[in-house]
C-alpha positions in Angstrom: -30.8 11.2 18.8 -30.4 7.6 18.4 -27.0 5.9 19.0 -25.9 2.6 17.7 -24.5 0.1 20.2 -20.8 -0.2 20.5 -19.3 -3.7 20.3 -15.5 -3.9 19.7 -15.8 -7.5 18.4 -18.0 -6.7 15.5 -16.5 -5.8 12.2 -18.1 -2.9 10.3 -19.8 -2.1 13.5 -21.1 1.3 12.4 -23.8 -0.6 10.3 -26.5 -2.8 11.1 -26.8 -6.2 9.0 -30.3 -7.5 8.3 -31.2 -11.2 8.0 -30.1 -11.2 4.4 -26.6 -10.0 5.1 -27.3 -6.6 3.7 -25.7 -3.7 5.6 -27.9 -0.8 6.6 -26.1 2.4 6.7 -26.0 4.6 9.7 -28.0 7.2 7.8 -30.7 6.7 5.2 -29.4 6.5 1.7 -30.8 9.8 0.7 -28.6 11.4 3.3 -25.4 9.5 2.6 -22.6 11.0 0.7 -19.0 10.4 0.6 -18.0 13.9 0.5 -19.1 16.7 2.9 -21.9 19.1 2.1 -22.4 22.7 3.0 -25.3 23.4 5.3 -26.1 19.7 5.4 -28.9 18.9 7.9 -28.2 16.8 10.9 -28.6 13.1 10.1 -31.4 11.0 11.5 -28.9 8.8 13.4 -26.0 10.2 15.4 -22.7 8.3 15.9 -20.2 9.2 18.5 -17.0 9.6 16.5 -13.8 9.5 18.7 -10.8 11.5 17.5 -8.5 9.5 15.3 -4.9 9.0 16.1 -3.0 12.3 15.5 -0.7 10.8 12.9 -3.4 8.7 10.9 -4.3 11.3 8.2 -0.7 12.3 7.6 0.3 8.6 7.8 -2.0 7.8 4.8 -0.6 10.8 2.9 2.9 9.6 3.6 2.0 6.1 2.5 0.5 7.5 -0.8 3.5 9.6 -1.4 6.0 6.7 -0.8 4.0 4.4 -3.1 4.2 7.0 -5.9 7.9 7.5 -5.4 8.5 3.7 -5.4 6.4 3.4 -8.6 8.5 6.1 -10.4 11.8 4.7 -9.1 10.9 1.2 -10.3 9.6 2.5 -13.7 12.9 4.5 -14.2 14.8 1.3 -13.3 12.8 -1.0 -15.6 15.2 -1.3 -18.5 17.9 -2.6 -16.2 15.5 -4.9 -14.2 14.0 -6.4 -17.2 17.1 -7.0 -19.2 19.1 -8.3 -16.1 16.3 -10.6 -15.0 16.6 -12.6 -18.1 20.0 -13.8 -17.1 20.1 -13.4 -13.4 18.2 -15.0 -10.6 18.5 -15.7 -7.0 21.0 -18.5 -6.1 19.9 -21.7 -4.2 17.3 -23.3 -6.4 18.4 -26.0 -8.8 15.5 -25.5 -11.0 15.5 -21.7 -10.8 16.4 -21.1 -14.4 13.6 -23.4 -15.5 11.2 -21.5 -13.3 12.3 -18.1 -14.5 11.7 -19.2 -18.1 8.1 -19.7 -17.3 7.9 -16.0 -16.6 9.8 -14.7 -19.5 6.8 -14.0 -21.8 5.2 -11.8 -19.3 8.0 -10.5 -17.2 7.7 -7.1 -18.6 3.9 -7.0 -17.9 4.3 -8.6 -14.5 6.9 -6.0 -13.5 4.8 -3.0 -14.6 1.7 -4.5 -12.9 3.7 -4.1 -9.6 4.8 -0.6 -10.6 1.3 0.4 -11.3 0.0 -1.3 -8.2 2.1 1.2 -6.2 1.2 4.2 -8.2 -2.5 3.6 -8.7 -4.0 0.9 -6.5 -2.0 1.6 -3.3 -1.2 5.3 -3.8 -4.8 6.2 -4.9 -6.5 4.2 -2.1 -4.3 5.6 0.6 -5.1 9.2 -0.7 -8.8 8.4 -0.4 -8.3 6.9 3.1 -6.4 10.1 4.2 -9.5 12.2 3.2 -11.8 9.7 5.0 -9.9 10.3 8.3 -10.2 14.1 8.0 -13.9 13.9 7.3 -14.5 11.2 10.0 -15.8 8.7 7.5 -13.2 6.0 8.3 -14.9 5.5 11.6 -18.5 5.6 10.4 -18.4 4.0 6.9 -17.9 0.4 5.9 -16.4 1.5 2.6 -13.2 2.9 4.2 -12.8 0.2 6.8 -12.7 -2.2 3.9 -10.3 -0.2 1.8 -7.8 0.1 4.9 -8.0 -3.8 5.2 -7.0 -4.0 1.5 -4.2 -1.6 1.8 -3.0 -3.5 5.0 -2.9 -6.8 3.0 -1.1 -5.1 0.1 1.5 -3.7 2.4 2.1 -6.9 4.6 2.3 -9.4 1.8 4.0 -6.9 -0.3 7.1 -6.7 1.9 7.8 -10.4 0.9 7.1 -9.5 -2.7 9.8 -6.9 -3.0 12.6 -8.9 -4.5 10.4 -10.0 -7.5 8.3 -7.0 -7.9 11.3 -4.8 -8.0 13.6 -7.3 -9.8 15.9 -7.2 -6.8 18.9 -9.3 -7.4 22.5 -8.4 -7.7 21.7 -5.8 -10.3 19.0 -3.8 -8.3 20.4 -0.6 -6.6 19.9 -0.6 -2.9 18.2 2.8 -2.9 15.3 1.6 -5.0 15.0 -1.5 -2.7 14.9 0.7 0.3 12.1 3.0 -1.2 10.0 0.0 -2.2 10.4 -1.7 1.3 9.4 1.6 3.2 6.4 2.2 1.0 5.1 -1.3 1.8 6.1 -1.1 5.5 4.5 2.3 6.1 1.3 1.3 4.1 1.0 -1.7 6.3 1.5 0.0 9.6 -0.7 3.0 8.9 -3.4 0.7 7.4 -3.5 -1.4 10.6 -3.7 1.7 12.7 -6.6 2.9 10.7 -8.3 -0.6 10.9 -7.9 -0.7 14.7 -9.2 2.8 15.1 -12.3 2.0 13.0 -12.9 -1.2 15.0 -12.7 0.7 18.3 -9.6 -1.0 19.3 -8.5 -4.6 19.7 -7.6 -4.6 23.4 -4.3 -5.6 24.8 -2.2 -8.7 25.8 -4.0 -12.0 25.2 -7.3 -10.6 24.1 -5.7 -8.6 21.3 -5.0 -11.5 19.0 -8.4 -12.9 19.7 -10.3 -9.9 18.8 -8.1 -9.3 15.6 -9.1 -12.9 14.6 -12.6 -12.3 15.4 -12.6 -9.3 13.3 -11.2 -11.0 10.3 -13.6 -14.0 10.6 -16.7 -11.8 11.0 -15.7 -9.8 8.0 -15.3 -12.9 5.8 -18.6 -14.1 7.1 -20.2 -10.8 6.1 -18.7 -10.9 2.6 -20.0 -14.5 2.2 -23.4 -13.6 3.1 -23.7 -10.9 0.5 -22.4 -13.0 -2.4 -25.7 -14.8 -3.2 -27.7 -13.1 -5.8 -31.1 -11.8 -4.5 -33.6 -9.1 -5.5 -31.8 -6.6 -3.4 -28.4 -7.9 -4.5 -28.6 -8.4 -8.3 -25.8 -10.1 -10.3 -24.0 -6.9 -11.1 -21.0 -6.2 -13.2 -18.9 -5.6 -10.1 -20.1 -8.9 -8.4 -18.9 -10.8 -11.4 -15.4 -9.2 -11.4 -15.0 -9.5 -7.7 -15.6 -13.3 -8.0 -13.1 -13.5 -10.9 -10.4 -11.7 -9.0 -10.9 -14.0 -5.8 -10.9 -17.1 -7.9 -7.8 -15.8 -9.9 -5.9 -15.6 -6.6 -7.0 -18.9 -5.3 -6.9 -21.0 -8.4 -3.7 -19.6 -10.2 -1.6 -17.6 -7.7 -1.7 -19.9 -4.6 -0.9 -23.1 -6.5 1.8 -21.2 -8.4 3.4 -20.2 -5.1 3.3 -23.8 -3.7 4.7 -25.1 -6.9 7.6 -22.7 -7.0 8.5 -23.5 -3.4 8.4 -27.2 -4.0 10.7 -26.8 -6.9 13.4 -25.2 -4.6 12.9 -21.6 -5.2 13.5 -19.6 -2.0 11.0 -17.3 -0.4 12.9 -14.3 -1.7 13.6 -15.7 -5.1 12.4 -13.9 -8.2 9.7 -16.4 -9.1 8.4 -16.8 -5.6 8.2 -13.1 -4.9 6.6 -12.4 -8.3 3.7 -14.6 -7.2 3.5 -13.1 -3.8 3.4 -9.6 -5.4 0.4 -10.7 -7.6 -1.4 -12.1 -4.5 -0.9 -8.9 -2.6 -2.0 -6.8 -5.6 -5.1 -8.9 -6.3 -6.0 -8.8 -2.7 -6.2 -5.0 -2.8 -7.9 -5.0 -6.2 -10.6 -7.5 -5.0 -11.3 -5.3 -2.0 -11.7 -2.3 -4.1 -14.0 -4.2 -6.4 -16.1 -5.4 -3.5 -16.4 -1.8 -2.4 -17.7 -0.8 -5.8 -20.1 -3.8 -5.7 -21.5 -2.6 -2.6 -21.8 1.0 -3.8 -23.6 -0.3 -6.9 -26.1 -2.2 -4.9 -26.8 0.9 -2.9 -26.9 3.0 -6.1 -24.1 5.2 -4.8 -21.6 5.0 -7.7 -21.9 8.8 -8.4 -20.1 9.5 -5.1 -16.6 11.0 -5.5 -14.9 8.1 -3.8 -16.5 5.5 -6.2 -15.7 7.6 -9.2 -12.1 7.7 -8.0 -12.0 3.9 -7.4 -13.5 3.1 -10.8 -10.9 5.3 -12.3 -8.0 3.8 -10.4 -9.0 0.3 -11.3 -9.5 1.1 -14.9 -6.3 3.0 -15.5 -4.3 0.2 -13.6 -5.9 -2.5 -15.9 -5.2 -0.4 -19.0 -1.6 0.2 -18.1 -1.1 -3.5 -17.3 -2.6 -4.3 -20.7 -0.4 -2.0 -22.7 2.7 -3.4 -20.9 1.6 -7.0 -21.5 0.9 -6.1 -25.2 4.6 -4.9 -25.5 6.2 -7.7 -23.6 7.4 -9.8 -26.6 8.3 -7.0 -28.9 5.9 -4.9 -31.2 2.5 -4.2 -29.5 0.2 -7.2 -29.7 -3.6 -6.6 -29.1 -4.1 -10.2 -28.5 -1.9 -10.2 -25.4 -3.4 -6.9 -24.2 -7.1 -7.4 -24.9 -8.3 -9.0 -21.7 -6.8 -6.2 -19.4 -7.7 -3.4 -21.9 -11.3 -4.7 -21.9 -11.4 -5.0 -18.1 -10.0 -1.4 -17.7 -12.1 0.3 -20.3 -15.3 -1.0 -18.7 -14.2 0.5 -15.4 -13.2 3.9 -16.8 -16.4 4.0 -18.7 -18.4 3.5 -15.4 -16.3 6.2 -13.9 -17.1 8.6 -16.7 -20.9 7.8 -16.7 -21.1 8.3 -12.9 -19.4 11.6 -13.0 -21.6 12.8 -15.9 -24.6 11.7 -13.8 -23.3 13.5 -10.8 -22.9 16.7 -12.8 -26.5 16.4 -14.1 -25.4 15.9 -17.7 -27.1 12.6 -18.0 -29.9 10.9 -16.1 -29.3 8.5 -13.3 -29.0 5.0 -14.3 -30.7 2.1 -12.5 
């Protein structure tokens, strides 16, 4: 059997990358599936898969559970948060009231975007990653390596976003703050462990930070190489939305964060942490959309993982759209239209992919 070379300093090392930046899977496409098959023949290429850390699969399960609990706690607390946030804000910023007023029209939608980020984006992705550990796909598939980097970003940045995302000021019960904090902390820690396992370790002492940095840089370079449209990489639906989510973070959220800080809002103020919450959420969302883009180019959208991801993104967007539509009183389709359109497209793709997998409709190009 053929073995791929091991290099601890190459991101997504289980795949080769050709001159066009397209990753070649460890097995031919005809043999790739994201769920195990009974009596499956041995693949053409064999990859030595070390045993994952004993806690890893359970850790992802716990992270998924905590994110669901955090989401439910925040949703149940929403009437108190939204009503109190309109008159309460962290002290220490002279222009704080003016900054908060900028959020009033969408405070309800922003708050629920954070709730659903826990429930669907983070909780759903962690559940998928748990299954990938149990089937050894986290180590051998770029799909799951990318997803665990997305959940790590969500958890790490999300720790700073807790005050705004949860509406935590003097009116927020401490128990809900604790649940939200631990959900983000566990998600970040488990995801980093999964990333390090998939990358064959980062070493120790001084070389550790160097290898982590090299992993991040090589990953960004790989993403950049796959962005240009070619015959093998057509201008797909997912590519377009991936670019939109990245630009949305860079063009809107980052300047918003800088503006709020310059106006005197503290790092843990409501306005600043609302922006950080959005950056963390869109970071995970853009990772998921990139994974779907890659699956689309490899004609793998019928896989269970990708059906789940399409469903997760679609339901999240529809939920955010509904909450935005209700943010200023009676439901307004104008305020909800963009998110509803975004979500319906992804749910539609999930349904079509599942029907194709079941043999009800023919496979699409």
